[in-house]
C-alpha positions as semicolon CSV with decimal commas, in nm:
position;residue;x (nm);y (nm);z (nm)
1;M;2,148;-2,327;6,560
2;H;1,821;-2,122;6,435
3;I;1,998;-1,809;6,535
4;N;2,286;-1,897;6,300
5;K;2,039;-2,009;6,009
6;I;1,849;-1,653;6,023
7;T;2,182;-1,442;6,027
8;I;2,350;-1,623;5,735
9;L;1,994;-1,551;5,575
10;L;1,996;-1,203;5,606
11;S;2,361;-1,177;5,474
12;L;2,298;-1,348;5,173
13;L;1,991;-1,121;5,125
14;L;2,210;-0,795;5,204
15;M;2,476;-0,950;5,023
16;S;2,224;-0,989;4,665
17;G;2,086;-0,623;4,691
18;C;2,457;-0,483;4,675
19;L;2,482;-0,717;4,370
20;E;2,511;-0,524;4,007
21;R;2,175;-0,587;3,804
22;N;2,296;-0,700;3,450
23;L;2,155;-0,700;3,121
24;E;2,019;-1,063;3,195
25;Y;1,826;-0,958;3,476
26;Y;1,663;-0,652;3,337
27;E;1,607;-0,811;2,982
28;A;1,401;-1,064;3,239
29;N;1,265;-0,683;3,462
30;L;1,167;-0,496;3,212
31;D;0,922;-0,264;3,419
32;E;1,242;-0,231;3,657
33;A;1,454;-0,153;3,361
34;R;1,233;0,122;3,259
35;V;1,255;0,273;3,620
36;K;1,658;0,255;3,624
37;V;1,692;0,424;3,297
38;E;1,485;0,713;3,436
39;Q;1,690;0,726;3,767
40;C;2,010;0,702;3,528
41;E;1,884;1,021;3,278
42;T;1,750;1,228;3,548
43;S;2,147;1,153;3,730
44;A;2,296;1,240;3,421
45;I;2,134;1,561;3,367
46;K;2,181;1,688;3,701
47;A;2,540;1,582;3,664
48;F;2,546;1,776;3,291
49;T;2,358;2,084;3,504
50;T;2,604;2,073;3,779
51;Q;2,874;2,050;3,551
52;D;2,937;1,739;3,738
53;K;3,246;1,560;3,504
54;E;3,324;1,268;3,750
55;R;2,919;1,188;3,800
56;V;2,911;1,231;3,432
57;E;3,172;0,965;3,347
58;A;2,993;0,743;3,662
59;V;2,641;0,742;3,498
60;L;2,749;0,690;3,134
61;T;3,006;0,398;3,256
62;D;2,762;0,230;3,518
63;T;2,712;-0,086;3,410
64;E;2,363;-0,107;3,552
65;C;2,252;0,194;3,330
66;L;2,397;0,011;3,061
67;S;2,216;-0,310;3,116
68;A;1,904;-0,127;3,174
69;V;1,925;0,146;2,875
70;E;2,031;-0,198;2,644
71;A;1,732;-0,408;2,769
72;V;1,459;-0,130;2,735
73;K;1,605;-0,078;2,381
74;A;1,660;-0,413;2,272
75;H;1,308;-0,484;2,392
76;D;1,121;-0,159;2,239
77;Q;1,309;-0,269;1,847
78;K;1,194;-0,592;1,885
79;I;0,800;-0,499;1,938
80;A;0,884;-0,251;1,650
81;E;1,002;-0,530;1,459
82;L;0,696;-0,760;1,576
83;E;0,452;-0,409;1,471
84;R;0,662;-0,400;1,157
85;E;0,599;-0,749;1,070
86;K;0,181;-0,790;1,175
87;A;0,096;-0,408;0,977
88;Q;0,328;-0,540;0,677
89;K;0,101;-0,898;0,640
90;E;-0,211;-0,668;0,697
91;H;-0,136;-0,420;0,402
92;E;-0,078;-0,742;0,193
93;A;-0,397;-0,924;0,267
94;Q;-0,538;-0,569;0,193
95;K;-0,357;-0,549;-0,108
96;K;-0,495;-0,964;-0,224
97;A;-0,830;-0,865;-0,139
98;A;-0,853;-0,537;-0,314
99;E;-0,637;-0,751;-0,632
100;K;-0,945;-1,008;-0,594
101;K;-1,273;-0,764;-0,590
102;Y;-1,078;-0,551;-0,897
103;H;-1,044;-0,902;-1,085
104;E;-1,431;-0,989;-0,991
105;D;-1,546;-0,631;-1,090
106;Y;-1,369;-0,668;-1,397
107;A;-1,509;-0,987;-1,477
108;K;-1,860;-0,849;-1,371
109;Y;-1,814;-0,577;-1,625
110;S;-1,710;-0,761;-1,882
111;V;-2,018;-0,897;-1,906
112;S;-2,261;-0,652;-1,804
113;L;-2,145;-0,400;-2,042
114;S;-2,055;-0,637;-2,342
115;D;-2,452;-0,548;-2,499
116;L;-2,403;-0,202;-2,526
117;S;-2,353;-0,058;-2,809
118;Y;-2,032;0,115;-2,964
119;I;-2,151;0,427;-2,902
120;E;-2,301;0,382;-2,493
121;I;-1,909;0,213;-2,503
122;D;-1,728;0,500;-2,681
123;K;-1,928;0,730;-2,417
124;L;-1,836;0,575;-2,109
125;N;-1,482;0,556;-2,213
126;K;-1,442;0,894;-2,312
127;E;-1,600;0,964;-1,894
128;C;-1,356;0,715;-1,751
129;R;-1,052;0,917;-1,937
130;F;-1,195;1,227;-1,707
131;S;-1,245;1,097;-1,402
132;V;-1,158;0,698;-1,317
133;R;-1,397;0,625;-1,005
134;D;-1,381;0,271;-1,062
135;K;-1,032;0,115;-1,226
136;A;-1,214;-0,200;-1,286
137;K;-1,499;-0,055;-1,443
138;C;-1,318;0,177;-1,680
139;Q;-1,046;-0,095;-1,781
140;A;-1,323;-0,361;-1,964
141;V;-1,498;0,004;-2,101
142;K;-1,140;0,014;-2,270
143;E;-1,091;-0,283;-2,356
144;L;-1,455;-0,356;-2,463
145;N;-1,472;0,009;-2,661
146;E;-1,153;-0,135;-2,909
147;K;-1,344;-0,487;-2,941
148;K;-1,636;-0,313;-3,051
149;K;-1,487;-0,040;-3,256
150;N;-1,303;-0,298;-3,468
151;E;-1,652;-0,517;-3,520
152;E;-1,797;-0,203;-3,595
153;I;-1,545;-0,102;-3,860
154;N;-1,529;-0,499;-4,008
155;V;-1,963;-0,447;-4,028
156;L;-1,927;-0,102;-4,168
157;K;-1,633;-0,269;-4,473
158;D;-1,857;-0,581;-4,521
159;K;-2,191;-0,423;-4,556
160;Y;-2,076;-0,123;-4,832
161;V;-1,899;-0,269;-5,099
162;G;-1,768;-0,104;-5,426
163;G;-1,774;0,272;-5,346
164;K;-2,059;0,298;-5,067
165;L;-1,882;0,296;-4,839
166;E;-1,690;0,652;-4,926
167;E;-2,071;0,733;-4,954
168;Y;-2,152;0,663;-4,604
169;R;-1,858;0,796;-4,487
170;K;-1,971;1,153;-4,631
171;S;-2,298;1,145;-4,527
172;S;-2,244;1,051;-4,193
173;C;-2,007;1,323;-4,166
174;K;-2,224;1,567;-4,299
175;G;-2,311;1,820;-4,085
176;G;-2,605;1,904;-3,927
177;I;-2,851;1,863;-3,671
178;E;-2,763;1,413;-3,662
179;F;-2,429;1,440;-3,688
180;N;-2,217;1,215;-3,463
181;H;-1,860;1,251;-3,435
182;V;-1,824;0,900;-3,314
183;I;-2,036;0,743;-3,624
184;C;-1,802;0,963;-3,914
185;N;-1,487;0,853;-3,695
186;I;-1,609;0,467;-3,761
187;A;-1,707;0,586;-4,113
188;K;-1,368;0,734;-4,247
189;E;-1,160;0,412;-4,039
190;A;-1,360;0,143;-4,190
191;E;-1,326;0,350;-4,535
192;N;-0,921;0,378;-4,497
193;Q;-0,882;0,031;-4,439
194;Q;-1,098;-0,061;-4,707
195;Q;-0,894;0,090;-4,972
196;N;-0,544;-0,019;-4,824
197;K;-0,691;-0,361;-4,847
198;K;-0,741;-0,304;-5,243
199;K;-0,380;-0,108;-5,268
């Protein structure tokens, strides 16, 4: 009786060793699947090299080879997809962090630069045109430049009335050591606006 049990167990083990390993098996045993893929590739290469058409066909249609290849391919695709998703999430997190920093820096520069004169802001604005090292700073400078320019124009229009703005413009735009093209341009713009308003 004891000998019969051992014989039955040995028979079952031998039979299970002969059974084909399918996709489900290789999905659960990926290391074995990779080994099988390598074996199948080696067999296919040998068959191609020796021009053994029957062997090539046998390898290409071998269900174990096909199952192992499919299991490895599906696993690798899943890993690649997970890595893509992870990279995408990291990219989005970095983008959000960069946007947050940009807005914080922009707000900081908008306040810290607001006390500068129009001439100082205009100088910074020109520097930004040639070299944008800090986008937040340059955006704040650009907006402040326009704001300060309009403020300066309005000050000149209020201060110089009754033809006095024309005199100021002439003296501001006269060549010489103290000539400043920024002041000259502001004077011209203020005079044009004042004259257009009269019309």
